[in-house]
C-alpha positions in Angstrom: 30.5 -44.2 124.3 27.1 -45.4 123.0 26.2 -45.0 119.4 23.4 -42.6 118.3 19.7 -43.6 118.4 18.8 -44.7 114.9 15.3 -43.5 113.9 13.5 -44.1 110.6 10.5 -41.9 109.8 7.8 -43.5 107.8 4.9 -42.2 105.7 3.4 -43.3 102.4 5.5 -41.7 99.6 8.4 -40.4 101.6 8.0 -37.0 99.9 6.3 -34.8 102.5 5.8 -35.9 106.1 8.6 -38.4 106.7 11.1 -36.5 104.6 10.2 -33.3 106.6 10.9 -35.2 109.8 14.3 -36.5 108.5 15.4 -33.0 107.5 14.1 -31.5 110.8 15.8 -34.0 113.1 18.9 -34.6 110.9 21.2 -32.6 113.2 19.7 -33.8 116.5 22.5 -34.7 118.9 22.5 -38.4 119.7 20.3 -39.4 116.8 21.0 -40.8 113.3 17.9 -40.5 111.1 16.5 -41.8 107.8 13.1 -41.8 106.2 11.1 -44.1 103.9 7.7 -44.7 102.4 5.4 -47.7 102.5 4.5 -47.6 98.8 6.6 -49.4 96.3 7.0 -46.2 94.3 8.0 -44.1 97.3 11.0 -41.8 97.0 12.9 -44.3 99.3 10.8 -47.5 99.7 10.8 -49.0 103.2 12.8 -52.2 103.4 13.5 -54.8 106.1 17.2 -53.7 106.1 16.2 -50.2 107.1 13.9 -51.5 109.9 16.6 -53.8 111.2 19.1 -50.9 111.2 16.7 -48.7 113.2 16.2 -48.5 116.9 12.8 -46.9 116.4 10.3 -46.5 113.6 8.2 -43.3 113.7 5.1 -43.9 111.6 2.9 -40.9 110.6 -0.3 -42.9 110.7 -1.7 -46.2 112.0 -1.7 -47.7 108.5 2.1 -47.2 108.2 2.5 -49.0 111.5 0.3 -51.8 110.2 2.6 -52.2 107.2 5.6 -52.4 109.4 4.0 -55.0 111.6 2.5 -57.0 108.7 5.0 -56.9 105.8 8.1 -56.7 107.9 7.0 -58.8 110.9 9.9 -59.2 113.4 12.2 -56.6 111.9 11.6 -54.2 114.8 10.0 -55.0 118.2 6.4 -53.5 118.7 7.5 -51.3 121.5 9.9 -49.5 119.2 7.2 -48.6 116.6 5.7 -45.2 117.3 2.6 -43.8 115.7 2.2 -40.0 115.6 -1.3 -39.7 114.1 -0.3 -37.0 111.6 -2.6 -37.2 108.5 -1.4 -36.6 104.9 -2.6 -33.0 104.9 0.8 -31.1 104.8 3.3 -30.0 102.3 7.0 -30.6 102.7 8.3 -28.4 105.6 4.9 -26.8 106.2 5.0 -24.8 109.5 2.1 -26.7 111.0 3.8 -30.1 110.2 7.1 -28.9 111.7 5.2 -27.8 114.9 3.5 -31.2 115.2 6.7 -33.1 114.7 8.6 -31.0 117.2 5.8 -31.5 119.7 5.4 -35.2 119.3 8.7 -36.9 118.2 11.1 -36.0 121.0 8.5 -36.9 123.7 7.7 -40.2 122.1 11.4 -41.2 121.7 12.7 -39.8 125.0 12.7 -43.2 126.8 14.4 -45.1 124.0 18.0 -46.0 123.7 19.9 -48.0 121.1 18.9 -51.6 120.9 21.4 -53.7 122.8 21.0 -56.6 120.3 22.4 -54.5 117.4 26.0 -54.1 116.4 27.5 -50.6 116.6 
């Protein structure tokens, strides 16, 4: 039996978009999820350990992907960093945000499986 796909959702403060995604996908069969923010004062700040734990990083915007690639170079392969293009225009669990996440996340992660180089 393979372990769940580990997904970390990333935004700036980890209070609205990435936290909504974590809550929304928390009970998705075959996934283990977490969320973090790129700012030092985020609710849960992004760390190298979180990225090394993850099989995929789902970034809300290009600038979050750039932080992952720059500050945490090598923690996660580029082909496992997904950018959704969701701006910071939504409140926590806003219906429009939920719709965007449901439309974009499963499709972008469908082809991924757990990284073979990680321990179970």
